Backbone as CSV, one residue per row, in Angstrom:
resi,resn,N_x,N_y,N_z,CA_x,CA_y,CA_z,C_x,C_y,C_z
1,MET,46.506,47.900,-52.463,45.081,47.072,-52.968,44.218,47.560,-51.700
2,SER,43.063,47.772,-52.653,41.755,48.368,-51.766,40.590,46.860,-51.920
3,PHE,40.124,47.324,-50.803,39.099,46.871,-50.336,37.618,46.701,-51.578
4,PRO,36.299,46.016,-51.497,35.644,47.101,-52.353,34.291,47.047,-51.447
5,ALA,33.731,48.515,-51.573,32.934,48.882,-50.795,31.913,48.045,-49.793
6,TRP,31.454,47.536,-50.125,31.173,46.428,-49.788,31.889,45.667,-48.726
7,PHE,32.906,45.744,-48.910,34.089,44.584,-47.955,34.156,46.010,-46.974
8,ILE,34.787,47.370,-46.910,34.748,47.844,-45.816,33.372,48.900,-45.306
9,GLU,32.354,48.558,-45.738,31.057,48.972,-45.466,30.243,47.622,-44.145
10,THR,30.578,46.561,-45.146,30.429,45.169,-43.604,30.809,45.418,-42.540
11,ILE,33.111,45.819,-42.851,33.323,45.326,-42.012,33.192,46.807,-40.657
12,GLN,33.179,48.253,-41.020,32.377,49.299,-40.089,30.969,48.724,-39.242
13,GLY,30.121,47.990,-40.252,29.192,48.194,-39.197,28.690,46.619,-37.889
14,ARG,30.194,45.968,-38.591,31.046,44.439,-37.748,31.438,45.584,-36.409
15,MET,32.325,46.493,-36.304,33.194,47.455,-35.879,32.106,48.008,-34.471
16,VAL,30.440,49.201,-35.269,29.320,49.062,-34.684,28.610,48.294,-33.912
17,GLU,28.405,46.972,-34.563,27.836,45.862,-34.179,28.551,45.596,-32.631
18,VAL,29.730,45.627,-32.467,30.751,45.324,-31.681,31.086,45.844,-30.515
19,SER,31.255,46.661,-31.048,31.339,48.192,-29.809,30.171,48.447,-28.800
20,ALA,28.779,48.481,-29.242,27.745,48.899,-28.995,27.669,47.371,-27.525
21,ILE,27.508,45.883,-28.007,28.165,44.836,-27.525,28.669,44.922,-26.422
22,ILE,29.808,45.088,-26.679,30.695,45.708,-25.405,30.175,46.420,-24.879
23,GLU,29.870,47.674,-24.812,29.143,48.458,-24.206,28.529,49.142,-22.909
24,HIS,27.512,47.639,-23.952,26.304,47.592,-23.056,25.615,45.642,-22.448
25,GLU,26.600,44.592,-22.865,26.266,43.765,-22.380,27.428,43.020,-22.227
26,SER,28.867,43.393,-21.745,29.786,42.500,-21.268,30.166,43.234,-19.513
27,GLU,31.545,41.366,-19.998,31.682,41.049,-18.021,31.660,42.712,-17.219
28,PRO,32.451,43.704,-17.455,33.649,44.621,-16.825,32.352,45.439,-17.042
29,ARG,31.676,45.672,-16.332,29.988,46.428,-16.224,30.966,46.581,-14.524
30,LEU,31.854,47.029,-13.443,32.148,47.509,-12.957,32.917,49.090,-13.747
31,ALA,33.473,48.789,-14.499,34.638,49.441,-15.243,33.709,50.510,-15.805
32,PHE,32.951,49.885,-16.643,31.706,51.482,-17.044,30.784,51.506,-15.821
33,ASN,29.945,51.482,-15.275,29.440,51.499,-13.833,30.203,52.340,-12.668
34,GLU,31.032,52.092,-12.701,32.393,53.219,-11.782,32.769,54.771,-12.469
35,GLU,33.078,53.854,-14.103,32.609,55.973,-15.210,31.925,56.566,-15.506
36,ARG,30.650,55.437,-15.067,29.213,56.514,-14.440,28.700,57.278,-13.687
37,GLU,29.362,57.133,-12.460,29.357,56.909,-10.819,30.276,58.162,-11.159
38,ALA,31.410,58.170,-11.664,32.407,59.375,-11.578,31.830,60.821,-12.173
39,PHE,31.245,60.588,-13.309,30.716,61.245,-14.462,29.791,62.184,-13.786
40,ARG,28.767,61.042,-12.971,27.381,61.774,-12.429,28.151,63.078,-10.969
41,ALA,29.386,62.304,-10.736,29.726,63.602,-8.728,30.491,64.385,-9.541
42,LEU,31.138,64.512,-10.886,32.030,65.235,-11.629,30.564,66.725,-11.675
43,PHE,29.875,66.550,-12.459,28.559,67.354,-12.372,27.743,67.910,-11.205
44,ALA,27.824,67.816,-10.126,27.726,67.035,-8.855,27.734,69.357,-8.347
45,SER,28.354,69.274,-9.047,28.952,71.060,-8.570,29.201,71.789,-9.529
46,MET,28.930,73.169,-9.537,29.687,73.498,-10.706,31.310,73.820,-10.807
47,ASP,31.618,74.395,-10.109,33.174,74.208,-10.285,34.181,73.087,-10.233
48,ILE,33.754,72.442,-11.423,35.019,70.687,-12.147,36.105,71.127,-11.901
49,ALA,36.753,72.272,-12.529,38.723,72.285,-13.033,39.457,72.022,-11.894
50,CYS,38.831,72.191,-10.816,40.175,71.916,-9.826,39.780,70.324,-8.709
51,LYS,38.648,69.960,-9.409,38.074,69.293,-7.848,38.870,67.806,-8.107
52,PRO,38.793,67.214,-7.177,39.432,66.036,-7.572,38.573,64.298,-8.185
53,GLU,37.044,65.216,-7.709,36.141,64.615,-8.754,36.127,64.354,-10.299
54,PHE,36.930,65.573,-11.039,36.906,65.298,-12.288,38.314,64.047,-12.596
55,GLU,39.103,64.017,-11.668,40.481,63.504,-11.888,40.249,62.495,-11.931
56,ASN,38.650,61.885,-10.693,39.036,60.181,-10.585,37.492,60.065,-11.827
57,TRP,36.845,60.430,-12.700,36.185,60.648,-13.614,37.041,59.888,-14.258
58,GLU,37.982,61.506,-14.305,38.968,61.208,-16.337,39.567,59.720,-15.793
59,ASP,40.185,59.478,-14.951,40.608,58.458,-15.080,39.523,56.775,-15.141
60,LYS,38.294,57.298,-14.754,37.573,55.747,-14.718,37.472,55.804,-16.269
61,LEU,37.615,56.941,-16.892,36.403,57.185,-17.944,38.261,56.582,-18.959
62,SER,39.265,56.478,-18.638,40.264,56.024,-19.321,40.562,54.104,-18.880
63,ILE,39.455,53.831,-18.378,39.800,52.238,-17.989,38.075,52.126,-18.564
64,LYS,37.284,52.228,-19.110,36.452,51.972,-19.351,36.832,51.890,-20.685
65,GLN,37.175,53.065,-21.984,38.040,52.857,-23.070,39.318,51.567,-23.102
66,SER,39.871,51.638,-22.324,40.833,50.758,-21.992,39.710,48.941,-22.762
67,VAL,39.322,49.061,-21.615,38.500,48.219,-22.035,37.529,47.501,-23.381
68,ILE,36.686,48.662,-23.328,36.614,48.886,-24.986,37.453,48.303,-25.707
69,TYR,38.142,48.969,-26.068,39.446,48.710,-26.947,39.688,47.909,-27.454
70,GLU,39.784,46.671,-25.853,41.086,45.702,-26.294,39.822,44.613,-25.993
71,ARG,38.195,44.265,-26.167,37.381,43.521,-26.730,37.013,44.236,-28.083
72,LEU,37.020,44.895,-28.901,37.611,45.744,-29.644,38.459,44.547,-30.905
73,TYR,39.453,44.533,-29.840,40.734,43.872,-30.736,40.974,42.135,-30.676
74,LEU,39.725,41.681,-29.693,40.094,40.756,-29.298,39.153,39.625,-30.066
75,GLN,37.477,40.535,-30.819,36.818,40.475,-31.050,37.124,40.594,-32.464
76,GLY,38.203,41.278,-32.859,38.520,42.134,-34.367,39.088,40.679,-34.714
77,LEU,40.000,40.424,-34.183,40.827,38.867,-34.471,40.161,38.062,-34.178
78,LYS,39.504,38.006,-33.646,38.871,36.439,-33.585,38.160,36.303,-35.019
79,ASP,37.152,37.474,-35.345,37.000,37.404,-36.519,37.649,37.079,-37.965
80,GLY,38.471,37.909,-37.938,39.570,37.486,-39.090,39.921,36.247,-38.889
81,MET,40.085,35.933,-37.728,40.625,34.907,-38.050,39.488,33.312,-38.408
82,GLN,38.315,33.442,-38.010,36.742,33.012,-39.012,36.792,33.715,-39.932
83,LEU,37.105,34.233,-40.992,37.541,35.411,-42.131,38.638,33.718,-42.758
84,ALA,39.267,34.205,-42.097,40.804,33.635,-43.256,40.741,31.662,-42.859
85,GLN,39.441,30.665,-41.878,39.560,29.999,-41.917,38.457,29.302,-43.121
86,SER,37.946,30.300,-43.284,36.538,29.953,-44.603,37.516,30.476,-45.645
87,PHE,37.607,31.139,-45.968,38.976,31.611,-46.870,39.549,29.643,-47.516
88,ASN,40.649,29.237,-46.363,41.090,28.222,-46.284,40.234,27.094,-46.469
89,ALA,39.330,26.895,-46.108,37.873,25.477,-46.152,37.909,25.086,-47.691
90,PRO,37.866,24.502,-47.559,37.924,23.609,-49.194,35.656,23.758,-49.493
91,SER,35.588,24.302,-50.388,34.693,24.370,-50.739,33.971,23.619,-51.953
92,VAL,32.123,23.502,-51.310,32.245,21.818,-51.989,31.352,22.873,-53.323
93,LEU,31.592,24.303,-53.601,31.249,24.182,-55.334,32.784,24.308,-56.240
94,SER,33.650,23.458,-55.291,34.932,23.610,-55.877,34.454,21.398,-56.360
95,GLU,33.895,20.577,-55.461,33.882,19.670,-55.897,33.232,19.477,-56.885
């Protein structure tokens, strides 16, 4: 079963919107701030290949991405449940 182009575009737009909200306005700001600070510390020196700062930044980035993916999943689940509920709700037009 293929979905109409308008539906796919709507879902993709929603993903972009929710991603921006998660990254800029969500509760786990600590994970995002820690990643940003670790990234700045990483590039404070030129020799990054063997530095513990690189590993620290990589760990913080992984945590940040995990938070984003978790929030995207939960928001997608909520959106899907609302969509399913709206399909199951009695239509005013059918009466």
